[in-house]
C-alpha positions in Angstrom: -38.4 15.2 -8.1 -39.8 17.9 -6.5 -39.7 16.1 -3.0 -35.7 16.4 -3.2 -36.0 20.1 -3.4 -38.2 20.4 0.1 -36.8 17.7 2.1 -33.0 17.6 3.6 -31.5 15.1 6.0 -30.6 16.2 9.8 -29.1 13.2 11.0 -25.8 14.9 11.8 -27.3 17.7 13.9 -29.7 17.2 17.1 -31.9 20.2 15.8 -33.1 21.2 12.7 -31.9 24.4 11.0 -34.2 25.5 8.0 -32.4 26.8 5.0 -33.5 28.0 1.4 -36.2 30.1 0.2 -38.5 30.6 3.2 -40.2 33.6 1.7 -43.9 33.6 2.1 -46.3 35.6 -0.7 -48.3 38.0 0.8 -50.3 38.6 -2.3 -54.2 38.1 -2.5 -55.0 35.0 -4.6 -58.1 32.8 -4.5 -56.9 29.8 -2.9 -59.4 27.8 -5.4 -57.1 28.5 -8.5 -53.9 27.2 -6.8 -55.1 24.5 -4.6 -57.1 21.1 -5.5 -60.6 20.7 -4.3 -59.0 17.3 -3.0 -56.3 17.3 -0.3 -54.8 15.0 2.1 -55.9 15.8 5.6 -53.5 15.2 8.9 -55.5 14.8 11.8 -54.1 17.0 14.7 -54.3 16.8 18.5 -52.6 19.6 19.9 -55.5 22.2 18.9 -56.2 23.7 15.2 -53.8 25.3 12.8 -55.1 29.2 11.9 -54.4 30.7 8.4 -51.3 33.2 8.3 -49.3 31.3 10.8 -45.7 30.1 9.9 -44.6 27.6 12.1 -42.6 24.3 12.6 -44.5 21.1 13.1 -43.4 17.6 14.0 -44.3 14.6 12.4 -43.7 11.0 13.4 -44.9 7.9 12.2 -44.9 6.4 8.2 -48.1 7.3 7.5 -47.5 10.8 8.3 -44.0 10.8 6.5 -46.0 9.4 3.3 -48.9 12.0 3.5 -45.9 14.7 3.8 -44.1 13.1 0.9 -47.3 12.7 -1.3 -48.1 16.5 -0.6 -44.8 17.7 -1.7 -44.7 15.6 -4.8 -48.2 15.8 -6.2 -49.9 18.6 -4.6 -47.4 21.3 -4.7 -46.6 21.2 -1.0 -50.3 21.6 0.4 -51.7 19.5 2.7 -54.9 19.9 5.2 -55.0 19.7 9.0 -58.0 19.1 11.1 -58.0 18.7 14.7 -59.3 15.1 16.2 -62.5 15.3 17.9 -62.6 11.5 19.1 -59.5 9.6 18.6 -59.5 6.2 17.8 -56.6 4.4 19.6 -56.5 1.6 17.5 -55.9 3.5 14.0 -55.3 7.2 14.4 -56.0 8.0 11.0 -59.8 6.5 11.7 -60.5 9.2 14.4 -63.8 11.4 14.3 -62.4 14.6 13.2 -63.8 18.2 13.0 -65.3 19.5 10.0 -63.5 22.6 9.4 -59.7 22.7 9.1 -56.8 24.8 7.5 -55.1 24.0 4.6 -51.1 24.3 4.7 -48.2 25.2 2.5 -44.9 23.3 3.0 -41.7 25.6 3.0 -39.3 23.2 4.2 -38.9 19.5 5.4 -36.0 18.4 7.9 -36.0 14.7 8.2 -34.3 13.9 11.8 -34.9 10.1 11.2 -36.5 7.4 9.4 -39.9 8.0 10.4 -39.4 11.7 12.1 -39.3 14.8 10.3 -40.0 18.8 11.1 -42.1 20.5 8.7 -42.0 24.5 8.0 -45.6 25.3 7.1 -47.9 28.1 6.9 -51.6 28.2 7.3 -53.1 29.3 4.1 -57.0 29.2 4.4 -59.8 27.8 5.9 -62.0 25.0 4.8 -64.7 22.8 5.3 -65.8 19.1 4.7 -67.9 17.8 1.7 -67.2 14.4 1.4 -64.4 11.8 2.1 -62.7 11.1 -1.5 -60.4 8.3 -0.2 -59.9 6.6 3.1 -56.7 4.8 2.2 -53.8 4.5 1.9 -53.8 8.3 2.9 -57.0 10.2 4.2 -58.3 12.6 1.5 -61.2 15.1 1.7 -63.2 17.0 -0.8 -63.3 20.4 0.6 -64.7 23.6 0.0 -62.4 26.8 0.8 -63.6 29.8 2.7 -61.6 33.0 2.1 -62.0 36.0 4.3 -63.6 38.9 2.6 -61.0 41.2 0.2 -63.0 44.2 0.4 -62.0 47.2 2.8 -62.9 46.7 6.2 -66.1 48.3 7.5 -66.1 50.8 10.3 -67.7 48.2 12.4 -65.1 45.6 11.8 -62.4 48.0 12.2 -63.7 48.9 15.9 -63.1 45.1 16.6 -59.7 45.3 15.4 -59.2 48.2 17.7 -60.6 46.3 20.6 -58.6 43.2 20.1 -55.2 45.2 19.7 -56.3 47.2 23.2 -56.7 43.7 24.8 -53.6 42.4 23.6 -52.0 45.5 24.9 -53.2 45.0 28.5 -52.3 41.2 28.1 -49.1 42.1 27.1 -48.4 44.2 30.3 -48.7 41.1 32.7 -47.8 37.9 30.5 -44.4 37.6 29.2 -44.4 34.4 27.3 -47.4 36.1 25.5 -45.1 39.4 24.5 -42.2 37.2 23.0 -44.9 35.1 20.8 -46.4 38.2 19.6 -43.3 40.2 18.7 -42.5 37.2 16.2 -46.0 38.2 14.6 -46.2 42.1 15.0 -45.2 42.3 11.4 -47.9 40.9 10.1 -50.6 42.7 12.3 -52.3 45.0 10.3 -55.8 47.0 10.9 -56.5 46.6 6.8 -56.5 42.8 7.4 -58.6 42.0 10.5 -59.2 38.2 9.8 -55.5 37.9 9.4 -55.0 39.8 12.8 -57.6 37.8 14.6 -56.3 34.6 13.1 -52.5 35.6 14.5 -53.9 36.7 17.7 -55.7 33.5 18.2 -52.8 31.2 17.4 -50.7 32.7 20.4 -53.6 32.5 23.2 -53.6 29.6 25.5 -57.6 28.8 25.3 -58.9 25.4 25.3 -58.7 23.7 22.1 -62.2 23.5 21.7 -63.0 27.4 21.9 -60.4 27.9 19.3 -61.8 25.1 17.1 -64.9 27.1 17.2 -63.3 30.3 16.4 -61.8 28.6 13.2 -65.1 27.6 12.3 -66.4 30.9 12.5 -66.1 32.2 9.1 -68.0 35.7 9.4 -65.4 38.4 10.4 -67.8 40.3 12.9 -69.1 37.1 14.8 -65.3 35.6 14.8 -63.9 39.4 16.2 -66.7 39.2 19.0 -65.6 35.5 19.9 -61.9 36.5 20.1 -62.4 39.1 22.4 -64.4 37.0 24.7 -61.5 34.8 24.7 -58.9 37.4 25.5 -60.8 38.7 28.2 -60.8 35.3 29.6 -57.0 35.4 29.0 -56.4 38.5 30.9 -58.8 37.5 33.8 -56.7 34.6 34.2 -53.5 36.3 34.1 -54.8 38.5 36.6 -55.8 35.6 38.9 -52.4 33.9 38.4 -51.0 37.2 39.6 -53.1 37.4 42.7 -52.1 33.9 43.7 -48.7 34.2 43.3 -48.8 37.2 45.3 -50.7 35.7 47.9 -48.3 32.8 48.1 -45.4 35.4 48.0 -47.0 37.4 51.0 -47.4 33.9 53.0 -44.0 32.8 52.3 -42.6 36.3 53.5 -44.6 36.1 56.5 -43.6 32.6 57.3 -40.1 33.4 56.9 -40.0 36.6 58.8 -41.7 34.5 61.8 -38.9 31.9 61.5 -36.1 34.3 61.6 -37.9 36.0 64.5 -38.3 32.9 66.7 -34.8 31.8 65.6 -33.5 35.3 67.0 -35.3 35.0 70.1 -34.3 31.5 70.7 -30.4 32.4 70.2 -30.9 35.6 72.5 -32.5 33.2 75.2 -29.9 30.9 75.0 -27.3 33.7 75.1 -28.7 34.8 78.0 -29.1 31.7 79.9 -33.1 31.6 79.5 -33.4 28.9 77.4 -31.6 25.5 76.1 -31.7 24.1 72.9 -33.5 20.5 73.0 -30.5 18.6 72.6 -28.9 20.3 75.9 -32.4 20.0 77.8 -32.7 16.1 76.9 -29.0 15.7 78.0 -29.4 17.7 81.2 -32.4 15.7 82.2 -30.6 12.4 81.7 -27.7 13.5 83.8 -30.0 14.6 86.4 -31.4 11.0 86.5 -28.2 9.6 86.6 -27.2 11.3 89.7 -30.1 9.6 91.8 -29.0 5.7 90.2 -26.7 3.3 91.6 -25.2 2.0 88.2 -22.7 -0.7 87.7 -20.0 -0.1 86.3 -20.9 -1.9 83.1 -24.3 0.3 82.8 -22.4 3.5 83.8 -20.0 3.0 80.7 -22.9 2.1 78.2 -24.9 4.9 79.2 -21.7 7.7 78.9 -20.8 6.3 75.6 -24.7 6.7 74.3 -24.6 10.3 76.0 -21.5 11.2 73.9 -22.9 10.0 70.9 -26.1 11.9 71.5 -24.3 15.0 72.0 -22.9 15.2 68.1 -26.2 13.6 66.5 -28.5 16.3 64.9 -31.8 16.7 66.6 -33.4 16.2 63.4 -31.7 12.7 62.9 -33.6 9.2 63.2 -30.5 8.0 65.3 -31.0 11.0 67.7 -34.4 9.7 68.7 -33.2 6.3 68.7 -30.6 7.1 71.1 -32.5 9.4 73.3 -35.1 6.7 73.4 -32.7 3.8 74.7 -31.0 6.4 77.3 -34.6 7.1 78.5 -35.1 3.6 78.9 -31.9 3.0 80.9 -32.1 5.9 83.0 -35.7 4.8 84.0 -34.9 1.5 85.5 -34.5 1.6 89.5 -30.7 0.7 89.4 -29.5 -0.1 92.8 -33.0 -0.4 94.3 -33.9 -3.9 95.7 -37.2 -5.2 97.1 -36.9 -7.8 100.1 -37.1 -11.4 99.2 -40.3 -13.4 100.6 -38.8 -16.8 100.8 -41.8 -18.3 102.7 -43.9 -21.1 101.7 -47.5 -21.4 102.5 
């Protein structure tokens, strides 16, 4: 079966390794010539998938497994992904979906468990909804494909592409994560294919899902380039804002650390010069001075001495230090040895 050529088991390993022929053809072919107008639809919640991007996509649940299996066996490995607009908590496949999605081509499937697979697939082309052909057992749409213009790009379109590349270069200076993601796509970026350039860049920026969906729904390349430039500018401003926040935090931390070390140094110097005692020494000295003026019983003197010795070894930050100090304060504030005259007179 075709299915067995795509699927491989990975039950003995904790992570999938894709093997076999994963070469993606770059030839220009009309999608309608090779993909049926009715395709299975997989709802997505993490954001839209853009054409041109090859990526691993995890799926879990028997219905998704059936969808992938049917796509491989009956549709030459093609299926559609559409972002969820309003999720149905009871039946995920009945969720309200956007009307524009991307058709993907499956190149490899690794099955981790009975109902968990990782699919290596590439976005091929945009499509828009015409009608629901079937709701069950698997959601099937009749769709219309929207290929990008295959003609040589105009000067205006090239200027948009150059502006996009310029914005990306600025973003690369400050965003290391974006830099690593873009390195993986750099071989596919070309001014001669501005639509592919825009989709690849859109796939790695951190814009909100609804903004990325709007970009996916923009079929006109000039309008798409304009919207992408706005998103890139927002990304640049966000990166600069993050840098400013990090710098302010670092400056505050450095200032506080410097003040802390200076105060500690000053405290140690004063202590060495006999100008200042630490908190523990001061507390013990106060208690010992009060004891000198008290006529303690032998039992009381013994208890107070034991508590003083314990106080000397406790850390001032510990809860037991404060309890012991409070106990000693109470003991030494009592009027030991002071008696009042009894008044035994009767009225």
